[in-house]
VOBA-1610 file (N, C-alpha, C; in pm, whole numbers, padded with zeros to 5 digits, always signed):
BEGIN
Met-02295+01152+00009Met-02201+01207+00067Met-02224+01336+00126Arg-02182+01343+00238Arg-02194+01478+00304Arg-02080+01547+00316Phe-02032+01670+00298Phe-01929+01753+00312Phe-01937+01883+00396Asp-01877+01891+00513Asp-01903+01982+00623Asp-01739+02066+00586Ile-01748+02181+00557Ile-01651+02267+00565Ile-01630+02368+00661Ile-01529+02348+00735Ile-01524+02441+00876Ile-01376+02562+00796Thr-01450+02681+00787Thr-01334+02778+00739Thr-01326+02924+00828Ile-01284+03016+00780Ile-01276+03138+00802Ile-01305+03220+00712Phe-01315+03193+00607Phe-01344+03257+00483Phe-01468+03165+00415Pro-01575+03186+00463Pro-01683+03072+00381Pro-01715+03118+00241Asn-01719+03260+00217Asn-01744+03328+00093Asn-01643+03310-00057Ile-01544+03218+00004Ile-01481+03155-00093Ile-01518+03045-00162Phe-01625+03004-00126Phe-01660+02852-00197Phe-01771+02904-00271Asn-01831+02986-00265Asn-01950+03011-00324Asn-01977+02990-00463Ser-01870+03047-00534Ser-01847+03024-00707Ser-01835+02863-00770Tyr-01714+02825-00727Tyr-01688+02680-00755Tyr-01772+02603-00724Leu-01861+02596-00593Leu-01928+02481-00580Leu-02042+02468-00581Asn-02089+02587-00631Asn-02224+02641-00706Asn-02223+02639-00832Glu-02154+02605-00950Glu-02153+02566-01058Glu-02112+02421-01140Ser-02175+02397-01240Ser-02142+02282-01311Ser-02172+02123-01264Ile-02074+02071-01263Ile-02116+01919-01203Ile-02165+01908-01069Leu-02070+02002-00996Leu-02130+01997-00844Leu-02257+02060-00818Lys-02294+02175-00904Lys-02414+02217-00860Lys-02533+02119-00876Arg-02487+02054-00997Arg-02618+01934-01053Arg-02627+01843-00942Ala-02481+01788-00860Ala-02494+01699-00785Ala-02549+01732-00680Gln-02541+01829-00644Gln-02623+01900-00501Gln-02773+01920-00537Ala-02826+01944-00655Ala-02933+01926-00693Ala-03027+01785-00708Lys-02940+01695-00766Lys-02966+01571-00722Lys-03004+01497-00614Lys-02919+01568-00507Lys-02902+01528-00368Lys-02834+01435-00353Leu-02724+01415-00474Leu-02628+01331-00445Leu-02530+01329-00349Ile-02512+01499-00320Ile-02415+01499-00249Ile-02445+01620-00148Gln-02435+01667-00053Gln-02442+01781+00040Gln-02322+01864+00080Ile-02322+01971+00046Ile-02211+02071+00107Ile-02266+02177+00222Lys-02223+02147+00332Lys-02227+02279+00406Lys-02109+02351+00471Ile-02139+02462+00476Ile-02003+02555+00510Ile-02017+02662+00618His-01944+02613+00708His-01950+02673+00863His-01833+02794+00879Asn-01891+02902+00927Asn-01774+02990+00954Asn-01751+02957+01078Leu-01597+02956+01118Leu-01560+02941+01237Leu-01560+03043+01322Arg-01568+03137+01293Arg-01609+03280+01387Arg-01736+03257+01449Asp-01804+03205+01389Asp-01964+03184+01459Asp-01961+03086+01586Phe-01825+03023+01606Phe-01818+02951+01726Phe-01731+02967+01827Thr-01710+03126+01843Thr-01626+03203+01924Thr-01704+03261+02018Lys-01644+03297+02136Lys-01707+03372+02255Lys-01711+03526+02240Asp-01600+03566+02211Asp-01552+03699+02225Asp-01642+03784+02099Lys-01648+03927+02124Lys-01743+04006+02008Lys-01645+04050+01917His-01517+04022+01922His-01440+04058+01797His-01409+03924+01702Lys-01479+03811+01741Lys-01484+03704+01681Lys-01342+03633+01662Lys-01278+03658+01736Lys-01130+03626+01725Lys-01091+03450+01713Val-01053+03410+01608Val-01024+03260+01629Val-00895+03217+01671Asp-00758+03333+01664Asp-00648+03275+01678Asp-00606+03334+01770Asp-00452+03288+01815Asp-00365+03374+01943Asp-00241+03318+01927Arg-00147+03389+02004Arg+00008+03374+01988Arg+00032+03245+01998Pro+00147+03183+01954Pro+00178+03027+01976Pro+00256+03054+02118Tyr+00252+02918+02218Tyr+00330+02908+02339Tyr+00465+02877+02298Gly+00566+02933+02344Gly+00707+02896+02309Gly+00752+03035+02217Gly+00691+03093+02161Gly+00718+03217+02072Gly+00728+03143+01941Gly+00790+03248+01826Gly+00750+03185+01709Gly+00670+03293+01649Pro+00701+03296+01457Pro+00611+03390+01394Pro+00471+03345+01359Gly+00359+03420+01334Gly+00252+03423+01312Gly+00153+03376+01459Met+00056+03330+01424Met-00071+03338+01478Met-00112+03169+01479Val-00184+03116+01582Val-00222+02942+01576Val-00371+02962+01608Ile-00470+02859+01501Ile-00601+02871+01532Ile-00623+02776+01667Arg-00690+02855+01746Arg-00737+02819+01890Arg-00834+02668+01881Ala-00817+02576+01982Ala-00876+02464+01960Ala-01027+02495+01996Glu-01080+02574+02079Glu-01203+02578+02139Glu-01291+02624+02017Pro-01298+02688+01949Pro-01378+02723+01829Pro-01413+02619+01733Ile-01276+02501+01693Ile-01288+02408+01598Ile-01365+02285+01662Ile-01341+02293+01785Ile-01383+02162+01849Ile-01571+02210+01855Lys-01611+02287+01882Lys-01726+02346+01882Lys-01774+02362+01760Ala-01709+02371+01654Ala-01763+02350+01499Ala-01830+02229+01473Ile-01696+02143+01518Ile-01741+02004+01531Ile-01862+01932+01582Val-01881+01973+01708Val-01974+01888+01796Val-02098+01972+01742Ser-02117+02089+01684Ser-02254+02133+01619Ser-02278+02033+01498Ile-02189+02018+01437Ile-02195+01946+01297Ile-02242+01826+01329Leu-02220+01741+01436Leu-02242+01619+01476Leu-02379+01617+01527Asn-02400+01743+01624Asn-02529+01774+01680Asn-02657+01768+01567Ser-02599+01823+01451Ser-02722+01856+01371Ser-02703+01710+01294Lys-02630+01671+01260Lys-02638+01506+01163Lys-02718+01398+01254Phe-02700+01429+01387Phe-02763+01290+01470Phe-02863+01367+01558Lys-02909+01496+01535Lys-03040+01552+01597Lys-03060+01563+01721Ile-02937+01589+01814Ile-02958+01548+01954Ile-02897+01665+02015Leu-02901+01716+02137Leu-02868+01819+02242Leu-02745+01767+02259Asn-02720+01667+02319Asn-02571+01669+02399Asn-02496+01589+02292Ser-02399+01629+02264Ser-02277+01533+02166Ser-02235+01395+02236Lys-02227+01415+02396Lys-02180+01287+02480Lys-02285+01188+02458Gln-02438+01197+02432Gln-02500+01103+02403Gln-02484+01019+02269Ile-02361+01066+02161Ile-02387+01007+02045Ile-02279+00865+02060Pro-02297+00762+02019Pro-02233+00625+02048Pro-02135+00635+01945Ser-02026+00560+01970Ser-01905+00616+01891Ser-01916+00531+01751Ser-02024+00425+01776Ser-02026+00337+01648Ser-02095+00437+01533Lys-02164+00534+01565Lys-02216+00610+01465Lys-02128+00689+01365Phe-01970+00678+01433Phe-01873+00745+01381Phe-01815+00695+01259Lys-01845+00551+01233Lys-01770+00471+01134Lys-01799+00505+01027Lys-01858+00567+00971Lys-01830+00663+00836Lys-01839+00788+00805Ile-01756+00869+00911Ile-01763+01009+00933Ile-01566+00998+00932Lys-01522+01105+00843Lys-01383+01121+00864Lys-01359+01260+00865Ile-01257+01303+00957Ile-01241+01419+00946Ile-01100+01455+00911Ile-01087+01563+00809Ile-00963+01596+00742Ile-00923+01725+00762Leu-00803+01746+00802Leu-00742+01881+00827Leu-00636+01872+00721Phe-00623+02012+00649Phe-00549+02025+00533Phe-00411+02131+00594Thr-00297+02086+00596Thr-00184+02127+00627Thr-00098+02088+00509Pro+00036+02204+00505Pro+00135+02159+00406Pro+00209+02012+00438Thr+00200+01972+00592Thr+00277+01871+00626Thr+00214+01732+00622Gly+00080+01756+00550Gly+00003+01603+00551Gly+00058+01530+00434Lys-00020+01416+00438Lys-00003+01297+00350Lys-00079+01353+00203Glu+00033+01350+00075Glu-00020+01379-00009Glu-00139+01320-00123Phe-00284+01380-00122Phe-00387+01351-00158Phe-00364+01296-00288Asn-00426+01197-00339Asn-00421+01124-00456Asn-00552+01102-00526Asn-00574+01048-00648Asn-00685+00970-00688Asn-00735+00868-00614Lys-00644+00782-00596Lys-00675+00633-00512Lys-00735+00685-00381Met-00682+00786-00298Met-00733+00817-00184Met-00867+00871-00217Ala-00903+00958-00324Ala-01011+00993-00321Ala-01115+00904-00362Ala-01102+00803-00427Ala-01209+00672-00477Ala-01219+00602-00309Gln-01126+00582-00221Gln-01138+00515-00089Gln-01230+00611-00021Leu-01233+00728-00025Leu-01296+00807+00040Leu-01456+00795-00027Ala-01474+00797-00102Ala-01604+00770-00167Ala-01668+00667-00150Lys-01585+00564-00136Lys-01644+00409-00097Lys-01641+00395+00041Asn-01567+00418+00148Asn-01581+00381+00284Asn-01645+00505+00346Tyr-01661+00602+00342Tyr-01729+00713+00400Tyr-01853+00766+00369Asn-01951+00837+00457Asn-02041+00926+00404Asn-02074+01075+00438His-01959+01058+00516His-01957+01213+00566His-01806+01249+00601Leu-01771+01353+00541Leu-01646+01427+00547Leu-01636+01558+00623Ile-01558+01579+00715Ile-01570+01709+00799Ile-01405+01788+00767Leu-01393+01880+00670Leu-01280+01917+00658Leu-01241+02056+00718Ile-01144+02037+00760Ile-01097+02156+00833Ile-01011+02212+00770Cys-01004+02383+00723Cys-00930+02446+00641Cys-00832+02516+00726Gly-00730+02479+00766Gly-00637+02517+00823Gly-00572+02662+00776Arg-00532+02796+00849Arg-00470+02901+00834Arg-00364+02924+00920Tyr-00300+03032+00878Tyr-00155+03093+00970Tyr-00084+02983+00982Glu-00019+02958+01104Glu+00093+02871+01141Glu+00032+02740+01160Gly-00111+02724+01141Gly-00185+02589+01165Gly-00271+02584+01283Ile-00289+02512+01372Ile-00417+02509+01474Ile-00372+02400+01575Asp-00424+02427+01685Asp-00375+02409+01817Asp-00376+02250+01781Glu-00247+02172+01812Glu-00258+02041+01819Glu-00345+01935+01880Arg-00402+01991+02015Arg-00498+01960+02096Arg-00627+01902+02028Val-00655+01975+01906Val-00743+01930+01848Val-00746+01827+01779Lys-00647+01733+01756Lys-00627+01606+01700Lys-00669+01528+01812Lys-00590+01532+01931Lys-00609+01458+02029Lys-00786+01451+02117Val-00838+01555+02090Val-00971+01562+02143Val-01043+01480+02044Ile-01037+01497+01905Ile-01085+01404+01829Ile-01089+01264+01834Glu-00939+01255+01844Glu-00929+01084+01852Glu-00982+01048+01981Asn-01003+01116+02084Asn-01065+01069+02224Asn-01192+01043+02240Cys-01254+01127+02100Cys-01397+01102+02081Cys-01417+00990+02015Lys-01317+00912+01952Lys-01330+00783+01864Lys-01343+00825+01743Leu-01328+00948+01692Leu-01347+00983+01556Leu-01230+00961+01452Lys-01228+00947+01357Lys-01116+00914+01268Lys-01051+01058+01195Ile-00924+01102+01227Ile-00852+01212+01167Ile-00750+01230+01095Val-00718+01260+00977Val-00626+01261+00874Val-00568+01382+00838Asn-00435+01416+00829Asn-00381+01536+00779Asn-00363+01507+00642Leu-00396+01616+00563Leu-00384+01588+00397Leu-00318+01726+00345Ser-00231+01702+00234Ser-00165+01823+00189Ser-00236+01770+00040Ile-00235+01885-00066Ile-00256+01867-00231Ile-00166+01856-00312Gly-00040+01880-00235Gly+00063+01891-00316Gly+00210+01940-00241Pro+00317+01916-00314Pro+00462+01971-00244Pro+00483+02110-00223Tyr+00348+02184-00214Tyr+00404+02341-00192Tyr+00319+02386-00085Val+00344+02484-00034Val+00247+02574+00077Val+00149+02678+00027Leu+00015+02673+00063Leu-00058+02789+00015Leu-00131+02844+00156Thr-00184+02974+00109Thr-00219+03036+00231Thr-00331+02982+00331Gly-00397+02888+00286Gly-00505+02825+00365Gly-00567+02677+00321Gly-00623+02606+00379Gly-00705+02519+00338Gly-00830+02519+00237Glu-00859+02630+00199Glu-00977+02646+00107Glu-00963+02595-00017Leu-00867+02599-00063Leu-00841+02552-00217Leu-00818+02387-00209Pro-00757+02336-00120Pro-00760+02211-00099Pro-00891+02148-00079Ala-00948+02203+00035Ala-01093+02168+00011Ala-01191+02153-00106Met-01155+02217-00195Met-01244+02247-00314Met-01181+02102-00412Val-01070+02103-00393Val-01005+01998-00476Val-01057+01861-00426Leu-01035+01843-00311Leu-01080+01731-00242Leu-01241+01679-00283Ile-01346+01775-00264Ile-01464+01778-00262Ile-01478+01725-00421Asp-01419+01796-00518Asp-01438+01788-00664Asp-01405+01630-00687Ala-01259+01607-00663Ala-01201+01459-00693Ala-01285+01353-00614Val-01358+01364-00499Val-01425+01245-00444Val-01580+01261-00496Ala-01636+01380-00518Ala-01761+01380-00577Ala-01781+01289-00700Arg-01689+01311-00774Arg-01698+01270-00940Arg-01652+01103-00902Gln-01644+01054-00780Gln-01608+00907-00774Gln-01778+00846-00724Ile-01864+00921-00683Ile-01999+00880-00640Ile-02068+00857-00756Pro-02144+00734-00795Pro-02244+00664-00866Pro-02352+00776-00906Gly-02353+00835-01049Gly-02456+00935-01057Gly-02407+01069-01108Val-02306+01116-01003Val-02228+01263-01009Val-02215+01285-01171Leu-02142+01194-01260Leu-02098+01220-01371Leu-02195+01160-01466Gly-02196+01214-01581Gly-02320+01188-01673Gly-02271+01059-01704Lys-02192+00958-01740Lys-02156+00822-01783Lys-02031+00782-01679Lys-02050+00671-01663Lys-01989+00593-01550Lys-01842+00610-01641Glu-01836+00585-01762Glu-01724+00570-01856Glu-01662+00730-01825Ser-01709+00829-01786Ser-01645+00973-01769Ser-01547+00953-01684Ile-01538+00849-01612Ile-01414+00844-01482Ile-01302+00823-01580Glu-01218+00883-01626Glu-01135+00815-01734Glu-01037+00727-01688Glu-01004+00759-01547Glu-00890+00665-01453Glu-00936+00519-01471Lys-01067+00470-01479Lys-01122+00339-01463Lys-01098+00298-01614Arg-01075+00358-01712Arg-01058+00345-01819Arg-00910+00308-01859Phe-00810+00441-01863Phe-00668+00422-01906Phe-00582+00475-01808Gly-00613+00463-01668Gly-00524+00472-01565Gly-00514+00657-01537Val-00444+00726-01658Val-00438+00861-01640Val-00453+00942-01714Gly-00530+00854-01811Gly-00578+00969-01922Gly-00521+00944-02054Val-00568+00965-02188Val-00545+00953-02299Val-00541+01060-02401Pro-00470+01111-02502Pro-00501+01207-02593Pro-00627+01189-02669Val-00690+01322-02644Val-00834+01308-02702Val-00874+01391-02826Tyr-00943+01359-02925Tyr-00976+01478-03026Tyr-01114+01463-03049Thr-01158+01581-03131Thr-01264+01601-03185Thr-01299+01669-03332Arg-01398+01709-03345Arg-01404+01778-03483Arg-01348+01899-03492Pro-01325+01985-03587Pro-01324+01877-03746Pro-01186+01767-03738Glu-01224+01704-03855Glu-01099+01585-03849Glu-00977+01657-03914Ile-00981+01784-03931Ile-00821+01849-03993Ile-00875+01998-03945Phe-00747+02031-03859Phe-00777+02202-03785Phe-00639+02251-03846Ile-00688+02358-03908Ile-00571+02453-04005Ile-00527+02573-03938Phe-00411+02576-03899Phe-00337+02683-03838Phe-00264+02743-03896Lys-00237+02870-03943Lys-00122+02891-04006Lys-00074+02837-04111Asn-00153+02776-04212Asn-00132+02701-04341Asn-00081+02576-04308Arg-00112+02542-04158Arg-00047+02413-04142Arg-00162+02320-04097Lys-00191+02200-04125Lys-00269+02102-04104Lys-00246+01994-03957Tyr-00317+02024-03915Tyr-00353+01903-03769Tyr-00438+01819-03757Lys-00411+01704-03803Lys-00517+01552-03842Lys-00525+01511-03723Val-00657+01443-03711Val-00684+01327-03616Val-00618+01203-03663Pro-00550+01169-03581Pro-00503+01008-03590Pro-00609+00918-03672Lys-00559+00838-03811Lys-00654+00770-03844Lys-00701+00662-03775Val-00665+00595-03707Val-00716+00486-03608Val-00833+00506-03525Leu-00838+00650-03489Leu-00959+00680-03441Leu-01078+00722-03539Leu-01036+00710-03661Leu-01150+00744-03736Leu-01226+00588-03824Ser-01123+00480-03754Ser-01124+00371-03862Ser-01240+00284-03826Gly-01309+00324-03692Gly-01411+00234-03626Gly-01385+00080-03599Asp-01285+00069-03583Asp-01222-00085-03551Asp-01158-00074-03381His-01298-00100-03303His-01264-00052-03169His-01148-00164-03100Lys-01111-00252-03141Lys-00991-00317-03096Lys-00867-00223-03112Lys-00845-00188-03231Lys-00741-00101-03270Lys-00720+00022-03210Ile-00866+00072-03179Ile-00862+00201-03080Ile-00821+00178-02938Val-00869+00094-02871Val-00822+00026-02753Val-00684+00016-02737Ala-00631-00042-02843Ala-00487-00066-02840Ala-00384+00066-02846Trp-00437+00149-02935Trp-00396+00299-02969Trp-00379+00374-02846Arg-00497+00351-02737Arg-00532+00435-02649Arg-00434+00401-02519Glu-00420+00256-02551Glu-00351+00202-02416Glu-00178+00231-02455Lys-00146+00246-02576Lys+00002+00260-02588Lys+00013+00420-02579His-00058+00474-02616His-00067+00640-02599His-00106+00708-02470Lys-00166+00603-02353Lys-00173+00656-02228Lys-00109+00775-02148Tyr-00120+00873-02108Tyr-00023+00944-02035Tyr+00040+00901-01887Asn+00191+00865-01910Asn+00236+00812-01772Asn+00296+00933-01717Cys+00212+01003-01631Cys+00256+01132-01547Cys+00214+01104-01413
//
């Protein structure tokens, strides 16, 4: 799986994407993450990517041209050709472009699994300010590429960088080999997780004992499965 991130704040991603499971997944070449600074695709010396909205209104809007140039550059690097017009649309079948916006469809774990299963290349556009020029979507659709608007929750963030990291984490862990054990994908076992305990069997805090449920110490796997099913989180 390849993730290409288009952003005006590329340094935001360095710490999170280069630690723990995502770091190991990249080292094993199970996933590839590339970050593209949108300002590199502008013409003017000030590297300006935004402008005032037509019709008035507060804030600024990210211009269409640098985003389209960034996408063309990504596709050219993938297919190793000089002219993006030469790319046959059939090559786009496994590519999906995702625009993060508060008005998008709310992302969930089912979507993460579907993205991991159906695509091998995700291009993530991190929105900022009042959004991006609507014509970006029309250009992408006219090029026979798939695009979807996504949000990670019923709230507004200052940009799409956090949502991009959330999506990469959620999708990557669905890819075989990324997690240490297949069983680590807890949603495959119990839907949304269960209470878990570890050593010691008795934890004491302020003279009060907190014990591990006896069934988990019993060694009876049928009873343990039944207990976990009964106590799984319904959130």
